[in-house]
C-alpha positions as CSV (number, residue, x, y, z in Angstrom):
1,M,187.0,71.2,-8.7
2,E,183.9,69.2,-7.0
3,S,181.9,67.3,-9.8
4,I,178.4,66.1,-8.9
5,G,178.0,62.2,-9.5
6,R,176.3,58.7,-8.5
7,E,178.0,59.1,-5.1
8,G,177.5,63.3,-4.0
9,V,180.1,65.7,-4.2
10,R,183.6,64.7,-4.6
11,A,187.2,66.5,-4.8
12,D,188.7,66.6,-8.8
13,A,191.8,68.3,-9.0
14,R,191.1,70.0,-13.0
15,R,191.6,73.7,-12.4
16,S,188.7,76.1,-13.6
17,R,189.3,78.5,-16.6
18,W,187.8,81.2,-14.7
19,P,191.3,82.4,-13.0
20,G,190.5,83.1,-9.1
21,A,186.8,81.7,-9.8
22,D,185.7,78.8,-7.2
23,R,186.5,75.9,-8.3
24,A,183.0,73.7,-8.5
25,A,182.0,72.4,-11.7
26,V,179.1,69.5,-12.1
27,Q,180.5,67.5,-14.1
28,R,178.5,66.0,-17.5
29,G,180.1,62.3,-18.4
30,D,183.3,62.6,-18.5
31,T,183.9,65.5,-20.9
32,R,181.9,68.2,-20.3
33,A,181.3,70.6,-17.4
34,V,179.0,73.2,-16.0
35,P,180.8,75.4,-13.9
36,I,178.8,76.3,-11.2
37,G,180.9,78.2,-8.2
38,V,179.6,78.8,-4.3
39,G,176.3,80.5,-5.7
40,G,175.6,77.0,-7.6
41,R,176.1,75.1,-5.0
42,Q,173.9,76.9,-2.7
43,A,171.1,76.8,-5.6
44,I,171.1,73.0,-6.3
45,R,170.8,72.8,-2.2
46,D,167.8,75.2,-1.9
47,A,166.3,73.3,-5.0
48,L,167.0,70.1,-4.1
49,E,165.6,71.5,0.1
50,E,162.1,72.2,-2.2
51,L,161.7,68.8,-3.5
52,L,162.3,66.8,-0.3
53,A,159.6,69.0,1.0
54,G,157.2,67.8,-2.8
55,R,157.3,71.0,-3.9
56,D,158.8,70.3,-7.8
57,R,157.9,73.4,-9.3
58,R,159.9,75.5,-6.3
59,F,162.7,73.5,-7.3
60,E,162.5,74.1,-10.9
61,D,162.3,77.7,-9.6
62,Q,165.1,77.4,-7.6
63,L,167.2,75.9,-10.1
64,W,166.7,79.0,-12.7
65,L,167.2,81.6,-10.3
66,G,170.6,80.2,-9.1
67,L,171.5,78.8,-12.4
68,G,170.1,80.8,-14.7
69,D,169.9,79.2,-18.5
70,D,172.6,76.1,-17.3
71,W,169.8,75.5,-14.9
72,T,168.1,73.0,-17.7
73,R,171.7,71.2,-17.9
74,I,171.7,70.8,-14.5
75,L,168.3,69.1,-14.2
76,D,168.8,67.0,-16.9
77,L,172.2,66.0,-15.3
78,L,170.5,65.1,-11.8
79,I,168.3,63.0,-13.7
80,Q,170.7,61.2,-15.8
81,K,172.6,60.3,-12.1
82,E,169.8,59.4,-10.2
83,H,169.3,62.1,-7.9
84,V,166.0,63.2,-9.5
85,E,163.2,61.6,-11.1
86,R,160.9,62.4,-13.8
87,R,157.3,61.0,-12.8
88,A,154.9,60.0,-15.4
89,D,152.8,62.8,-14.8
90,D,156.1,64.8,-15.4
91,S,156.2,65.7,-11.5
92,L,159.9,65.6,-10.3
93,G,161.2,63.4,-7.2
94,I,164.1,63.1,-5.3
95,L,165.1,59.6,-4.9
96,P,167.7,58.6,-2.4
97,A,171.3,59.3,-4.3
98,G,169.5,63.0,-3.8
99,V,168.9,63.4,-0.3
100,R,173.0,61.7,0.3
101,L,173.6,64.5,-2.3
102,L,171.6,67.3,0.1
103,E,173.1,66.3,2.4
104,A,176.8,66.5,1.3
105,L,175.4,70.1,0.3
106,R,174.5,70.7,3.5
107,G,177.5,69.6,5.0
108,H,179.7,72.0,3.3
109,D,180.3,75.6,4.1
110,L,178.7,77.6,1.0
111,R,179.1,81.2,2.5
């Protein structure tokens, strides 16, 4: 599996509970994971692209469209891991760790 952490995407040897499924997951702490698969990585990459362009509402839309009901858990995780910040006016912004994550996701073959 892969997980999104402070340093970006990293390999993880744990197995998916869905046989044959892509083995990507977003870690939440050390105990919980949200399976995201290739489509999820694409959704996170596309969403971060929107946020980098300053379109925070479109960022949320991309997360929702790509991840379904899990999008808020992923958003919370991105904020917790300091990839994304929620500003005082409730808008969202991308942080340096989020830019590094985006660069890592751009480098993955997401086909």
